[in-house]
C-alpha positions in Angstrom: 69.7 2.2 -34.5 68.7 0.3 -37.6 71.5 1.9 -39.6 74.0 0.8 -36.8 72.6 -2.7 -37.3 73.2 -2.4 -41.1 69.4 -2.5 -41.9 68.4 -0.4 -44.9 65.8 2.1 -43.8 62.4 1.6 -45.5 59.1 3.5 -45.2 57.7 0.8 -42.9 60.4 1.7 -40.4 59.3 5.3 -40.5 55.8 4.1 -39.7 57.1 2.4 -36.6 59.0 5.5 -35.5 55.9 7.6 -36.1 53.8 5.3 -34.0 56.1 5.7 -31.1 56.1 9.5 -31.6 52.3 9.6 -31.7 52.1 7.8 -28.3 54.7 10.2 -26.9 52.8 13.2 -28.1 49.5 11.8 -26.7 51.2 11.3 -23.3 52.4 15.0 -23.3 48.9 16.2 -24.2 47.4 14.2 -21.3 50.3 15.1 -19.0 49.6 18.8 -19.5 45.9 18.5 -18.5 44.6 20.1 -15.2 44.1 16.7 -13.6 47.9 15.9 -14.1 50.5 18.7 -14.3 48.2 21.5 -15.3 50.7 23.2 -17.6 49.6 26.2 -19.7 52.6 26.1 -22.1 54.8 23.4 -23.7 57.8 24.3 -25.8 56.8 28.0 -25.6 53.3 27.4 -27.0 49.9 27.1 -25.4 49.1 23.5 -24.4 46.5 21.6 -26.3 43.8 21.9 -23.6 44.4 25.7 -23.4 44.1 26.1 -27.1 41.3 23.7 -27.9 39.7 22.9 -24.6 40.0 19.9 -22.2 37.6 17.6 -24.0 39.4 18.0 -27.4 42.8 17.5 -25.6 41.6 14.3 -24.1 40.2 13.0 -27.4 43.4 14.0 -29.2 45.5 12.2 -26.7 43.2 9.1 -26.9 43.5 9.1 -30.7 47.3 9.4 -30.5 47.4 6.4 -28.1 45.2 4.2 -30.3 46.0 5.0 -33.9 49.7 3.9 -33.7 48.8 0.3 -33.5 46.9 0.4 -36.9 49.9 2.3 -38.4 52.2 -0.6 -37.4 49.6 -3.2 -38.5 49.5 -1.6 -41.9 53.3 -1.4 -42.3 55.0 -3.4 -45.0 56.7 -5.8 -42.6 56.4 -9.6 -42.0 53.4 -10.4 -39.8 55.3 -11.8 -36.8 57.5 -8.7 -36.7 54.4 -6.5 -36.7 52.9 -8.6 -33.9 56.1 -8.3 -31.8 56.4 -4.5 -32.5 52.7 -4.0 -31.5 52.9 -6.1 -28.4 56.1 -4.5 -27.2 54.8 -0.9 -27.9 51.8 -1.7 -25.8 53.9 -3.1 -22.9 56.2 0.0 -23.0 53.4 2.5 -23.1 50.5 0.9 -21.2 49.7 -0.2 -17.7 53.1 -2.1 -17.4 55.1 0.9 -18.8 54.6 4.6 -19.2 51.1 4.7 -17.7 52.3 2.7 -14.6 55.1 5.3 -14.2 52.7 8.2 -14.4 50.5 6.5 -11.8 53.5 6.0 -9.5 54.6 9.6 -10.1 51.2 11.1 -9.3 50.9 8.9 -6.1 54.4 10.1 -5.1 53.7 13.8 -5.4 54.5 15.7 -2.2 56.2 12.7 -0.7 59.8 11.9 0.2 60.6 9.0 -2.2 63.5 6.7 -1.8 66.1 6.4 -4.6 64.6 3.0 -5.5 61.1 4.4 -5.8 62.3 7.2 -8.0 64.2 4.8 -10.2 61.0 2.7 -10.5 59.0 5.7 -11.5 61.6 6.8 -14.1 62.1 3.3 -15.5 58.4 3.0 -16.2 57.5 6.6 -17.0 60.3 7.3 -19.4 62.7 4.4 -19.6 60.4 1.8 -21.2 59.2 4.2 -23.9 62.7 5.4 -24.7 63.9 1.8 -24.8 61.3 0.9 -27.5 63.2 2.3 -30.5 66.2 0.1 -29.5 64.0 -2.9 -29.0 62.0 -2.2 -32.2 65.3 -2.0 -34.2 66.4 -5.4 -32.8 63.0 -6.9 -33.7 63.1 -5.5 -37.2 66.7 -6.7 -37.7 65.6 -10.1 -36.4 68.4 -10.2 -33.8 68.5 -13.1 -31.3 66.3 -12.6 -28.2 69.3 -12.1 -25.9 70.5 -9.2 -28.2 67.0 -7.7 -28.2 67.1 -7.7 -24.4 70.6 -6.1 -24.4 69.5 -3.3 -26.8 66.3 -2.7 -24.8 68.4 -2.3 -21.7 70.6 0.3 -23.4 67.4 2.2 -24.2 66.1 1.9 -20.7 69.3 3.3 -19.2 69.1 6.2 -21.6 65.5 6.8 -20.6 66.4 6.8 -16.9 69.2 9.3 -17.5 66.9 11.5 -19.5 64.2 11.5 -16.9 66.7 12.3 -14.1 68.0 15.2 -16.1 64.5 16.4 -16.8 63.6 16.2 -13.1 66.7 18.2 -12.1 65.9 20.9 -14.7 62.4 21.1 -13.3 63.7 21.8 -9.8 
């Protein structure tokens, strides 16, 4: 996305991308736990809790949720951009984003959900996190706020499409 915005890629940008991937990986580790999806395998390999035990899986996920913020804070970027990146990553992944979607997903298990309820789950569980790279690129490129919102919306729609596809493949 940065290249499309004609922003030269720098190591600091890789740190922002790595921060997002760390949170995503932490969410997968937690999602595989017995209290959630209770999966034994992910991508053809034993899940973290099956290989290292539940306690270590929880701790690994926790670290992967927390360390990304320090990674962005240490990036060679202007302070206000780092603040915006950190705040928006927290919103996308925390109780107003991915975590909220997971809560709604778990509460909706074994229930007949309306299309609107499914879209809310997908928008939060996946859409907001997948929107972050688009939003982060807009922040780094210092685009006007209305353009940041438009790019974030593109990412949210891609996230929604991805989650619908993922759910169909799970059926």
